[in-house]
C-alpha positions as CSV (number, residue, x, y, z in Angstrom):
1,M,27.1,3.0,10.0
2,A,29.2,0.8,12.2
3,N,28.3,-2.1,14.6
4,I,29.8,-2.7,18.0
5,S,29.9,-6.3,18.9
6,I,30.3,-6.3,22.7
7,T,30.2,-10.1,23.3
8,L,30.4,-13.4,21.4
9,R,28.4,-15.2,24.0
10,C,24.8,-16.2,23.1
11,N,22.0,-18.2,24.8
12,R,20.8,-19.5,21.5
13,D,22.5,-21.9,19.1
14,C,20.9,-20.9,15.8
15,P,22.2,-23.1,12.9
16,Y,22.3,-20.2,10.5
17,C,24.3,-17.8,12.8
18,F,27.4,-16.6,11.0
19,A,29.0,-15.5,14.3
20,R,28.9,-19.0,15.8
21,P,32.3,-20.1,14.3
22,G,34.0,-17.2,16.1
23,R,33.1,-18.4,19.6
24,D,36.2,-20.6,19.6
25,G,38.4,-17.5,19.8
26,T,39.5,-17.5,16.2
27,L,37.9,-14.2,15.3
28,S,38.4,-12.2,18.5
29,R,41.0,-12.5,21.2
30,E,38.3,-11.6,23.7
31,M,34.8,-13.0,24.3
32,D,33.6,-9.8,26.0
33,M,34.5,-6.2,25.2
34,D,36.0,-4.3,28.1
35,R,35.0,-0.8,29.1
36,A,38.1,0.9,27.6
37,T,37.5,-0.7,24.2
38,F,33.8,0.3,24.3
39,L,34.8,3.9,25.0
40,A,37.3,3.7,22.1
41,A,34.5,2.4,19.9
42,L,32.3,5.3,20.9
43,A,35.1,7.7,20.1
44,F,35.4,6.0,16.7
45,L,31.7,6.7,16.1
46,R,32.2,10.3,17.1
47,R,35.2,10.8,14.8
48,S,33.1,9.2,12.0
49,R,30.2,11.6,12.7
50,L,27.8,8.7,13.4
51,D,25.1,9.5,16.0
52,Q,23.8,5.9,16.5
53,A,25.6,3.2,18.6
54,R,24.5,-0.1,17.2
55,I,25.2,-2.8,19.8
56,L,25.1,-6.5,19.0
57,G,26.7,-9.8,19.9
58,G,26.3,-12.8,20.3
59,E,23.4,-11.7,22.6
60,P,24.6,-8.3,23.8
61,T,22.3,-8.2,26.9
62,L,24.3,-11.0,28.4
63,H,27.4,-8.8,28.8
64,P,27.9,-8.1,32.5
65,D,28.5,-4.4,31.7
66,F,25.5,-4.0,29.4
67,D,23.8,-1.6,31.8
68,W,27.0,0.6,31.9
69,F,27.4,0.4,28.1
70,V,23.8,1.6,27.6
71,G,24.2,4.4,30.1
72,E,27.5,5.6,28.7
73,A,26.3,5.7,25.1
74,L,23.2,7.7,26.1
75,E,25.3,10.0,28.3
76,Q,27.5,10.8,25.3
77,G,24.5,11.7,23.2
78,F,24.2,8.7,21.0
79,R,21.0,7.1,19.9
80,L,21.0,3.4,20.6
81,L,20.0,0.3,18.6
82,V,20.3,-3.0,20.3
83,F,20.2,-6.3,18.3
84,S,18.7,-9.0,20.5
85,N,17.1,-12.5,20.3
86,G,14.8,-11.5,23.2
87,L,16.2,-13.9,25.7
88,M,17.5,-11.1,27.9
89,P,18.1,-11.0,31.7
90,E,15.6,-9.0,33.7
91,A,18.1,-6.3,34.5
92,A,18.8,-5.7,30.8
93,L,15.1,-5.7,30.0
94,R,14.4,-3.2,32.8
95,R,17.3,-1.0,31.6
96,L,15.9,-0.8,28.1
97,A,12.3,-0.3,29.2
98,D,13.4,2.6,31.4
99,A,15.5,4.3,28.7
100,P,14.0,7.2,26.7
101,A,11.8,5.7,24.0
102,D,12.9,8.2,21.4
103,R,16.6,7.3,21.8
104,V,16.6,3.5,22.3
105,A,15.3,0.9,19.8
106,V,15.6,-2.9,19.8
107,L,15.9,-5.0,16.7
108,L,14.4,-8.2,18.0
109,N,15.2,-11.2,15.9
110,V,12.4,-13.9,16.0
111,H,12.2,-17.1,14.1
112,S,8.9,-18.6,15.3
113,P,5.7,-17.6,17.2
114,P,4.9,-16.6,19.9
115,G,8.2,-14.8,20.4
116,P,9.5,-13.6,23.8
117,V,6.2,-12.4,25.2
118,P,7.5,-10.5,28.3
119,V,9.9,-8.5,26.1
120,L,7.2,-7.7,23.5
121,R,4.8,-6.5,26.2
122,R,7.3,-4.3,28.1
123,L,9.2,-2.7,25.2
124,G,6.3,-2.3,22.8
125,R,7.1,0.3,20.1
126,R,10.7,0.3,20.9
127,I,10.9,-3.0,19.1
128,V,11.4,-3.6,15.4
129,L,10.9,-7.2,14.5
130,G,13.7,-8.9,12.5
131,F,13.6,-12.2,10.7
132,N,16.6,-14.0,9.3
133,I,15.8,-16.1,6.2
134,H,17.7,-19.3,5.9
135,T,15.3,-21.5,4.0
136,P,13.7,-21.0,0.6
137,A,10.2,-21.1,2.1
138,P,10.3,-19.0,5.2
139,D,7.2,-18.7,7.5
140,L,6.7,-15.0,7.7
141,D,3.0,-14.9,8.4
142,F,3.2,-14.8,12.2
143,L,5.2,-11.5,12.2
144,V,2.3,-9.0,11.4
145,P,0.0,-10.5,14.0
146,L,2.7,-10.1,16.6
147,I,3.2,-6.4,15.7
148,V,-0.6,-5.8,15.9
149,E,-1.1,-7.7,19.2
150,Y,1.7,-6.0,21.1
151,D,1.6,-2.6,19.3
152,L,5.2,-2.9,18.1
153,S,6.9,-0.6,15.6
154,R,5.1,-1.0,12.2
155,C,8.1,-2.4,10.4
156,V,9.7,-5.8,9.7
157,R,13.4,-6.0,8.9
158,L,14.3,-9.0,6.8
159,G,17.8,-10.5,6.5
160,L,19.4,-13.3,4.6
161,A,21.4,-16.0,6.3
162,H,24.9,-15.5,4.8
163,P,27.7,-18.0,4.8
164,S,30.2,-17.8,7.6
165,A,33.9,-18.2,7.1
166,G,34.2,-21.7,5.6
167,G,30.4,-21.9,5.0
168,A,29.8,-24.2,8.0
169,N,26.6,-22.6,9.1
170,V,23.2,-23.1,7.5
171,H,22.8,-20.4,4.9
172,L,20.7,-19.5,1.9
173,R,22.3,-20.2,-1.4
174,P,21.8,-17.7,-4.1
175,K,20.2,-20.3,-6.4
176,R,17.3,-20.2,-3.9
177,Y,16.9,-16.4,-3.8
178,A,14.1,-16.3,-6.4
179,L,11.9,-18.6,-4.3
180,V,12.5,-16.3,-1.3
181,G,11.7,-13.2,-3.5
182,E,8.3,-14.7,-4.4
183,R,7.6,-15.4,-0.8
184,I,8.6,-11.9,0.3
185,A,6.4,-10.3,-2.4
186,G,3.3,-12.2,-1.1
187,F,4.1,-11.3,2.5
188,A,4.7,-7.6,1.7
189,S,1.1,-7.4,0.3
190,S,-0.5,-8.7,3.5
191,A,1.8,-6.6,5.7
192,A,0.9,-3.4,3.8
193,A,-2.7,-4.1,4.5
194,E,-1.9,-3.7,8.2
195,G,0.3,-0.6,7.7
196,V,3.5,-2.6,8.2
197,S,6.5,-1.8,6.0
198,I,9.5,-3.9,5.1
199,E,13.1,-3.0,5.4
200,F,15.9,-5.1,3.8
201,D,19.2,-5.9,5.4
202,C,22.3,-6.4,3.2
203,G,22.7,-9.1,0.5
204,F,19.3,-8.8,-1.3
205,V,19.5,-8.3,-5.0
206,P,16.9,-6.8,-7.4
207,C,16.8,-9.9,-9.7
208,M,15.5,-12.2,-6.9
209,F,12.1,-10.4,-6.9
210,P,9.1,-10.7,-9.3
211,A,9.0,-8.0,-11.9
212,G,7.5,-4.8,-10.6
213,F,7.6,-5.7,-6.9
214,L,10.3,-3.3,-5.8
215,E,8.6,-0.5,-7.7
216,S,5.3,-1.3,-5.9
217,L,6.7,-0.7,-2.4
218,A,5.7,2.4,-0.5
219,G,8.3,5.2,-1.1
220,G,9.5,3.6,-4.3
221,P,12.1,0.9,-4.9
222,P,14.7,0.5,-2.2
223,T,18.3,0.6,-3.2
224,I,18.8,-2.9,-2.0
225,G,21.3,-4.0,-4.6
226,T,23.9,-1.5,-3.4
227,R,23.8,-2.4,0.4
228,C,26.4,-5.1,0.5
229,G,29.7,-3.6,1.5
230,V,32.1,-2.9,4.3
231,I,30.1,-1.9,7.5
232,P,32.5,-2.3,9.6
233,D,31.9,-4.5,12.6
234,I,34.0,-3.8,15.7
235,L,34.8,-7.0,17.5
236,P,35.1,-7.4,21.3
237,D,38.9,-7.2,21.1
238,G,38.7,-3.8,19.3
239,S,39.5,-5.0,15.8
240,A,37.4,-3.9,12.9
241,V,36.3,-6.3,10.2
242,P,34.2,-5.8,7.0
243,C,31.3,-7.8,8.5
244,Y,30.9,-11.0,10.6
245,P,30.8,-13.3,7.5
246,L,34.1,-11.9,6.3
247,A,35.6,-11.5,9.8
248,A,38.4,-14.0,9.0
249,F,39.2,-12.3,5.7
250,S,40.7,-9.1,6.9
251,K,41.1,-7.0,10.2
252,I,42.2,-3.6,11.1
253,A,43.1,-2.4,14.6
254,L,40.8,0.3,16.0
255,S,43.3,3.2,16.5
256,E,42.8,6.8,17.2
257,D,43.8,7.9,13.7
258,V,41.0,5.9,11.8
259,D,37.4,6.6,11.2
260,A,34.6,4.7,9.4
261,A,35.4,6.2,6.0
262,S,39.1,5.3,6.2
263,I,38.4,1.8,7.4
264,R,35.9,1.3,4.7
265,E,38.4,2.5,2.1
266,I,41.0,0.0,3.3
267,L,38.7,-2.9,3.6
268,C,36.9,-2.3,0.3
269,E,40.3,-2.4,-1.4
270,R,41.1,-5.7,0.3
271,T,37.8,-7.2,-0.7
272,Q,37.8,-5.9,-4.3
273,G,38.9,-9.2,-5.7
274,I,35.7,-10.8,-4.4
275,R,33.5,-7.9,-5.4
276,T,34.4,-8.4,-9.1
277,V,32.9,-11.9,-9.1
278,G,29.2,-11.4,-8.1
279,I,26.9,-14.2,-6.8
280,F,25.6,-15.3,-10.2
281,R,27.3,-16.0,-13.5
282,D,24.9,-13.5,-15.0
283,C,26.3,-10.7,-12.8
284,A,29.0,-10.2,-15.4
285,Q,26.5,-9.1,-18.0
286,C,24.0,-7.5,-15.7
287,A,22.7,-4.0,-16.8
288,L,21.8,-3.0,-13.2
289,R,25.4,-3.9,-12.1
290,A,26.8,-1.9,-15.0
291,A,24.7,1.0,-14.0
292,K,25.9,0.6,-10.4
293,E,22.4,-0.1,-9.2
294,C,23.5,-3.5,-7.9
295,A,26.9,-4.5,-6.4
296,G,26.5,-8.2,-7.3
297,G,25.2,-9.5,-4.0
298,C,26.7,-10.6,-0.7
299,L,30.5,-10.6,-0.7
300,A,30.5,-13.7,1.5
301,A,28.3,-15.5,-1.0
302,A,30.5,-14.4,-3.8
303,R,33.5,-15.8,-1.9
304,E,31.6,-19.1,-1.6
305,R,31.1,-19.2,-5.3
306,L,34.8,-18.7,-5.9
307,R,35.6,-21.6,-3.5
308,D,32.9,-24.0,-4.7
309,A,33.0,-23.6,-8.5
310,P,35.9,-23.5,-10.9
311,F,36.2,-20.5,-13.2
312,L,37.1,-20.6,-16.8
313,F,38.8,-17.4,-18.2
314,E,39.0,-17.1,-21.9
315,A,41.4,-14.7,-23.5
316,A,40.8,-13.4,-27.0
317,V,43.5,-14.3,-29.6
318,H,44.5,-11.7,-32.1
319,P,43.7,-12.9,-35.6
320,N,47.2,-12.1,-36.9
321,R,48.9,-14.2,-34.2
322,R,49.5,-17.9,-34.6
């Protein structure tokens, strides 16, 4: 997959947002993507044999060309996934409501009830609710009632608040993951009773959940431990970065001779030094990691561990050497 960030502008100021630090122009030379860059991004998706255009921001519906972007992506045959906080202009809401329901979906991030009621009513099953976890005791209980009341897609996508470059945003530290895992396990049980499934965004690790929980999920245990890696995200100025939390770490220009696979290869090589660390000390001896069933958690969180804690490396001394 690949994400197209069409704007850095947003009408919220969430303390956990890892894109916030980039609004000062340090991550992208442009605040808003122009039409030529968007067309280049769609061409990149086509070269990469990706059939879904994932549009995000900031708040993407604030972009003055949002209607044109949606129309162009659909005209070129892409399915569309829009990431939104729900505070969208009427014109954008109307455009999404009028689009084919089988080709357009909205991942609507909510953080408290009652949510953006007009959007919930008009988009209905086009909506998948998303929730970003930034505290060890998140309130998830309002999500399922919203799904039932407004007949939304029977799915909740959970994400973790990862550290931005420099860690200035509010984010969930790995030492709190186990508390979150317990909370999710309880929520999953009540959600399943209403026919609501759970999807996990990147950064979750198997060891944060109670024993047996992942195996109990419908469809078997998800491969959550392997989901942290280079996406990439395409910024408004056309540069490609591993992801927003690592946007200041490495960039590649979006040219006509690259596709998603080649960009991932380059960016994976550049982030390999972080990948070897893992988010916990125990990652070094983890059987799941040795079996490649877990990658060691979020790269941005691993980078924070490198920055915040000194590392002691011990070298074995040959017994015959003095």
